[in-house]
C-alpha positions as CSV (number, residue, x, y, z in Angstrom):
1,M,-112.6,-37.5,10.0
2,N,-111.3,-37.0,13.6
3,S,-107.5,-37.7,14.6
4,Q,-108.3,-40.9,16.4
5,E,-109.8,-42.2,13.3
6,N,-106.8,-41.4,11.3
7,K,-104.4,-43.0,13.9
8,H,-106.4,-46.2,13.5
9,K,-106.2,-46.4,9.7
10,L,-102.2,-45.6,10.2
11,Q,-102.0,-48.3,12.5
12,L,-103.8,-50.6,10.5
13,F,-101.4,-49.9,7.4
14,V,-98.3,-50.3,9.8
15,D,-99.7,-53.7,10.9
16,W,-100.4,-54.8,7.4
17,V,-96.8,-54.0,6.5
18,N,-95.2,-55.6,9.7
19,G,-97.3,-58.6,9.0
20,D,-98.7,-58.5,12.7
21,N,-102.0,-60.5,13.0
22,M,-104.6,-57.9,14.2
23,P,-107.5,-58.9,17.0
24,E,-110.3,-60.5,15.3
25,E,-112.4,-57.5,16.3
26,E,-110.4,-55.3,14.0
27,Y,-111.9,-57.5,11.1
28,S,-115.5,-57.3,12.0
29,L,-117.6,-56.6,9.3
30,G,-120.9,-55.9,11.5
31,E,-120.5,-52.2,12.3
32,P,-118.7,-49.7,10.1
33,V,-115.6,-48.4,11.7
34,F,-114.9,-45.1,9.9
35,E,-117.2,-42.3,8.7
36,E,-116.7,-43.0,5.3
37,E,-118.3,-46.7,5.9
38,K,-121.5,-44.9,7.8
39,A,-121.9,-42.5,5.3
40,A,-121.8,-45.3,2.6
41,K,-125.0,-46.7,4.1
42,E,-127.0,-43.4,4.3
43,P,-129.5,-42.7,1.7
44,G,-128.1,-41.1,-1.3
45,A,-124.5,-41.9,-0.8
46,S,-122.1,-41.7,-3.9
47,P,-120.9,-44.8,-5.7
48,W,-117.1,-44.0,-4.5
49,N,-118.2,-43.7,-0.8
50,R,-120.1,-47.4,-1.2
51,F,-117.1,-48.6,-3.1
52,H,-114.7,-47.1,-0.5
53,A,-116.7,-48.7,2.2
54,W,-116.5,-52.2,0.5
55,V,-112.9,-52.0,0.0
56,E,-112.0,-50.8,3.8
57,A,-114.3,-53.5,5.3
58,N,-113.1,-56.6,2.9
59,G,-109.3,-55.2,3.1
60,R,-109.2,-55.6,6.8
61,A,-111.1,-58.9,6.8
62,S,-108.6,-60.6,4.2
63,V,-105.2,-58.9,4.9
64,K,-103.9,-61.9,6.6
65,K,-104.7,-64.0,3.9
66,V,-103.1,-61.8,1.4
67,Y,-100.2,-60.8,3.2
68,P,-98.3,-64.3,2.9
69,V,-99.1,-64.5,-0.9
70,I,-97.8,-61.0,-1.6
71,C,-94.6,-61.7,0.4
72,V,-94.3,-64.9,-1.6
73,L,-94.9,-63.5,-5.0
74,L,-92.2,-60.6,-4.1
75,C,-89.6,-63.5,-3.2
76,L,-90.2,-65.4,-6.4
77,S,-90.1,-62.4,-8.6
78,F,-86.6,-61.4,-6.9
79,L,-85.4,-64.8,-7.3
80,S,-86.4,-64.8,-11.0
81,L,-84.6,-61.6,-11.6
82,L,-81.6,-62.8,-10.1
83,L,-81.6,-66.0,-12.3
84,V,-82.1,-64.1,-15.4
85,L,-79.1,-61.9,-14.6
86,V,-76.9,-64.8,-13.7
87,A,-77.7,-66.6,-16.8
88,H,-76.7,-63.6,-19.0
89,L,-73.5,-63.3,-17.3
90,P,-70.2,-64.3,-19.4
91,S,-68.8,-67.8,-18.7
92,F,-66.1,-68.1,-16.3
93,G,-62.5,-68.4,-18.0
94,E,-63.2,-67.0,-21.2
95,L,-60.7,-64.5,-22.9
96,A,-63.2,-62.3,-24.2
97,N,-64.9,-61.6,-20.8
98,P,-64.7,-57.9,-19.9
99,G,-62.3,-58.8,-16.6
100,F,-59.7,-60.0,-19.1
101,N,-58.2,-56.7,-20.2
102,E,-54.8,-54.6,-19.6
103,V,-56.1,-53.3,-16.4
104,Q,-55.0,-56.4,-14.3
105,Q,-51.7,-56.8,-16.3
106,V,-51.0,-52.9,-15.4
107,Y,-51.7,-53.7,-11.7
108,I,-49.3,-56.8,-11.5
109,E,-46.6,-55.2,-13.4
110,N,-46.6,-51.8,-11.8
111,V,-47.9,-52.4,-8.3
112,V,-44.7,-52.1,-6.4
113,E,-43.5,-48.9,-8.3
114,D,-46.8,-47.3,-8.1
115,T,-47.8,-48.3,-4.6
116,G,-44.7,-49.1,-2.7
117,A,-46.6,-52.3,-1.5
118,V,-45.3,-55.7,-1.5
119,N,-48.8,-57.1,-1.5
120,A,-50.5,-56.5,-4.6
121,V,-53.9,-56.9,-2.9
122,S,-53.5,-54.2,-0.5
123,G,-52.0,-52.0,-3.2
124,I,-55.0,-52.5,-5.4
125,I,-57.6,-51.9,-2.8
126,L,-56.1,-49.3,-1.0
127,N,-54.4,-47.3,-3.7
128,Y,-55.7,-48.1,-7.1
129,R,-59.1,-48.6,-5.8
130,G,-58.8,-46.9,-2.8
131,Y,-62.2,-44.9,-3.5
132,D,-64.1,-47.9,-3.3
133,T,-62.6,-49.1,0.1
134,L,-63.6,-45.7,1.6
135,N,-67.2,-46.3,0.5
136,E,-67.0,-49.6,2.0
137,A,-65.9,-48.2,5.3
138,H,-68.7,-45.8,5.2
139,V,-70.9,-48.6,4.8
140,L,-69.7,-50.2,8.1
141,F,-70.2,-46.8,9.9
142,V,-73.8,-46.6,8.6
143,A,-74.6,-50.2,9.5
144,V,-73.5,-49.4,13.3
145,A,-75.5,-46.2,13.2
146,A,-78.5,-48.0,12.1
147,V,-78.4,-50.6,14.7
148,T,-77.8,-48.0,17.1
149,V,-81.1,-46.0,16.2
150,L,-82.9,-49.4,16.4
151,L,-81.6,-51.1,19.4
152,R,-80.1,-48.6,21.4
153,I,-81.7,-48.0,25.2
154,D,-82.9,-44.5,25.7
155,R,-81.6,-43.3,28.7
156,H,-83.8,-40.1,28.7
157,K,-87.1,-42.2,28.9
158,G,-86.1,-43.4,32.5
159,T,-84.2,-46.3,31.7
160,S,-81.4,-47.1,34.2
161,M,-78.1,-48.7,33.1
162,D,-78.2,-50.4,36.6
163,V,-81.3,-52.3,35.6
164,V,-79.7,-53.5,32.3
165,Y,-76.5,-54.8,34.2
166,E,-78.7,-56.6,36.5
167,K,-81.0,-58.1,33.6
168,E,-77.4,-59.1,31.9
169,E,-76.1,-60.8,35.4
170,S,-79.6,-62.6,35.7
171,D,-79.5,-64.0,32.0
172,Q,-75.7,-65.1,32.2
173,R,-75.8,-66.4,35.5
174,Y,-75.8,-70.0,33.8
175,E,-73.8,-69.1,30.8
176,P,-70.0,-69.2,30.2
177,H,-70.1,-65.6,31.8
178,H,-69.1,-67.1,35.3
179,D,-67.0,-70.0,33.9
180,P,-63.9,-69.8,35.8
181,I,-61.8,-71.8,33.0
182,L,-63.2,-69.2,30.5
183,R,-62.0,-66.4,32.3
184,K,-58.6,-67.7,33.0
185,T,-58.3,-68.7,29.1
186,T,-59.3,-65.3,28.1
187,K,-57.0,-63.5,30.2
188,I,-54.2,-65.3,28.6
189,L,-55.5,-65.2,25.1
190,V,-57.0,-61.7,24.7
191,P,-54.0,-59.8,24.9
192,F,-52.3,-62.0,22.2
193,I,-55.3,-62.1,19.9
194,L,-55.2,-58.1,20.1
195,L,-51.6,-58.0,19.4
196,F,-52.0,-60.4,16.5
197,G,-54.8,-58.2,15.0
198,L,-52.5,-55.1,15.3
199,Y,-49.6,-57.0,13.4
200,I,-51.9,-58.3,10.5
201,M,-53.1,-54.4,10.1
202,M,-49.5,-53.1,10.1
203,N,-48.0,-55.8,7.6
204,G,-51.0,-55.8,5.1
205,H,-48.6,-53.9,2.7
206,L,-46.3,-56.6,2.9
207,S,-48.0,-59.9,3.5
208,P,-51.4,-61.2,3.1
209,G,-53.7,-59.5,5.6
210,G,-54.7,-56.0,6.1
211,G,-57.0,-53.8,7.7
212,F,-60.3,-56.0,7.2
213,S,-58.6,-59.2,8.6
214,G,-56.7,-57.6,11.3
215,G,-59.9,-55.7,12.5
216,A,-62.0,-58.9,12.4
217,I,-59.4,-60.5,14.6
218,A,-59.2,-57.5,17.1
219,G,-62.9,-57.5,17.1
220,A,-63.3,-61.0,17.9
221,G,-60.9,-60.6,21.0
222,L,-62.8,-57.9,22.2
223,I,-66.1,-59.9,21.8
224,L,-64.6,-62.9,23.9
225,F,-63.3,-60.6,26.7
226,L,-67.1,-59.3,26.7
227,M,-68.4,-62.6,26.8
228,A,-66.3,-63.9,29.7
229,F,-66.3,-60.8,31.9
230,G,-69.3,-58.8,31.0
231,F,-70.1,-55.3,30.1
232,K,-69.0,-53.6,33.4
233,K,-65.5,-55.2,33.1
234,I,-64.8,-54.0,29.6
235,E,-66.2,-50.4,30.0
236,R,-63.1,-49.7,32.1
237,F,-60.8,-49.5,29.0
238,F,-63.2,-49.8,26.1
239,G,-66.3,-47.6,27.2
240,E,-68.9,-46.0,25.1
241,K,-66.8,-42.5,24.8
242,V,-63.7,-44.5,24.0
243,Y,-65.6,-46.6,21.4
244,Q,-67.1,-43.4,19.7
245,I,-63.8,-41.5,19.7
246,V,-62.1,-44.7,17.9
247,R,-65.0,-45.3,15.5
248,V,-65.6,-41.9,14.4
249,G,-62.0,-40.9,14.2
250,A,-60.8,-43.8,12.3
251,L,-63.2,-42.8,9.6
252,L,-62.5,-39.2,9.6
253,I,-58.6,-39.7,9.3
254,Y,-59.3,-42.4,6.6
255,T,-61.6,-39.8,4.7
256,V,-58.8,-37.0,5.2
257,L,-56.1,-39.4,3.9
258,M,-57.9,-40.7,1.1
259,T,-59.5,-37.3,-0.1
260,Y,-55.8,-35.7,0.0
261,F,-54.5,-38.7,-2.1
262,I,-57.4,-38.1,-4.7
263,L,-57.4,-34.6,-5.1
264,M,-53.6,-34.6,-5.5
265,G,-53.7,-36.8,-8.6
266,A,-53.8,-40.5,-6.9
267,N,-51.3,-43.2,-7.5
268,Q,-48.6,-41.2,-5.9
269,L,-48.5,-38.7,-8.2
270,A,-47.3,-35.2,-6.8
271,N,-48.7,-35.6,-3.6
272,G,-45.9,-35.5,-1.3
273,I,-46.3,-38.9,0.6
274,P,-42.9,-40.9,0.3
275,L,-43.4,-44.4,-0.6
276,G,-40.4,-45.7,1.2
277,E,-38.2,-48.7,0.7
278,P,-40.7,-51.9,-0.7
279,G,-40.6,-54.4,1.8
280,A,-39.8,-52.3,4.7
281,L,-42.4,-51.9,7.5
282,F,-42.9,-48.2,7.0
283,S,-43.3,-48.0,3.2
284,A,-46.4,-47.9,0.8
285,G,-47.4,-44.3,1.1
286,I,-50.7,-43.9,2.8
287,I,-51.7,-47.7,2.7
288,L,-50.1,-48.6,6.3
289,P,-52.1,-45.6,8.1
290,I,-55.0,-46.6,6.1
291,N,-55.0,-50.3,7.2
292,L,-54.7,-49.2,10.6
293,V,-57.7,-47.1,10.6
294,V,-59.8,-49.4,8.6
295,G,-58.8,-52.1,11.2
296,L,-60.0,-50.1,14.2
297,E,-63.2,-49.4,12.0
298,V,-64.0,-53.1,11.5
299,A,-63.2,-54.0,15.3
300,C,-65.4,-51.6,16.3
301,T,-68.3,-52.1,13.9
302,M,-68.1,-56.0,15.2
303,Y,-67.9,-55.3,18.7
304,G,-70.7,-52.5,18.3
305,L,-73.1,-54.9,16.4
306,F,-72.5,-57.4,19.2
307,A,-73.0,-55.1,22.0
308,F,-76.1,-53.5,20.8
309,F,-77.7,-56.9,20.1
310,R,-76.6,-58.1,23.5
311,K,-78.2,-55.3,25.5
312,G,-78.7,-52.3,23.8
313,G,-76.0,-50.1,24.4
314,L,-72.1,-50.1,24.9
């Protein structure tokens, strides 16, 4: 079997997985396609070769009929599994549920003393359960990395960014991109949106908010500016290099802080990080800097996903 036939088989398999409809000639049963099919029709062919040839011919002919059926069966199986799992969950509100134990009472009673955070939610997710939140930040990083791999325009293959900008200008000629009212409003609102997002990040240990919500607000402000003025304008202060430095740097700082916190005993035990006075801005130990870096990570994630889906780059 030569390399061309191997490539043809691989392409058939890829098309089947993707659910693509292959040309009708691919389903032709008149002439054998591979050497196995030719050998099966020769005198003295083994039963295995005949069976293999039959599977090859009939499988390609019916793949577009079988694929939707397989998809429906898999979806129904997954849905049935979820329904069975939900049916076995404990009833909501029962005192015997696993969620009703001494842990939540310890959190409520000791959160200010242990973490220095007035906001108990921030104290729990960034101190008691800080390791879980660290993994969530890594999930955001991996999500953007995956989108980058799938959608990024490869400049080394001759794709000029000038062509991308020209296409973007053409696509948005009749969109709000050239709306003067939107531009004027954006110039006024975006600085306040970014400032409000920063405020939410820095006060997450004192009031409802924190890195995730503040980062979402800041990310929305960046996307609004991008939609109003385009990529050329936003790249003057938030280009690809700045984006990469902020996104990677924020995750590294978070990882270093949380690793040190965990290795030194966690829950502010002998780690040398002062809690400060509860209620003050600079308090709660590592929670304030973590809120800031998480907010930057979330903002970059939102902006990066939008940018890559919009034009395949930053």
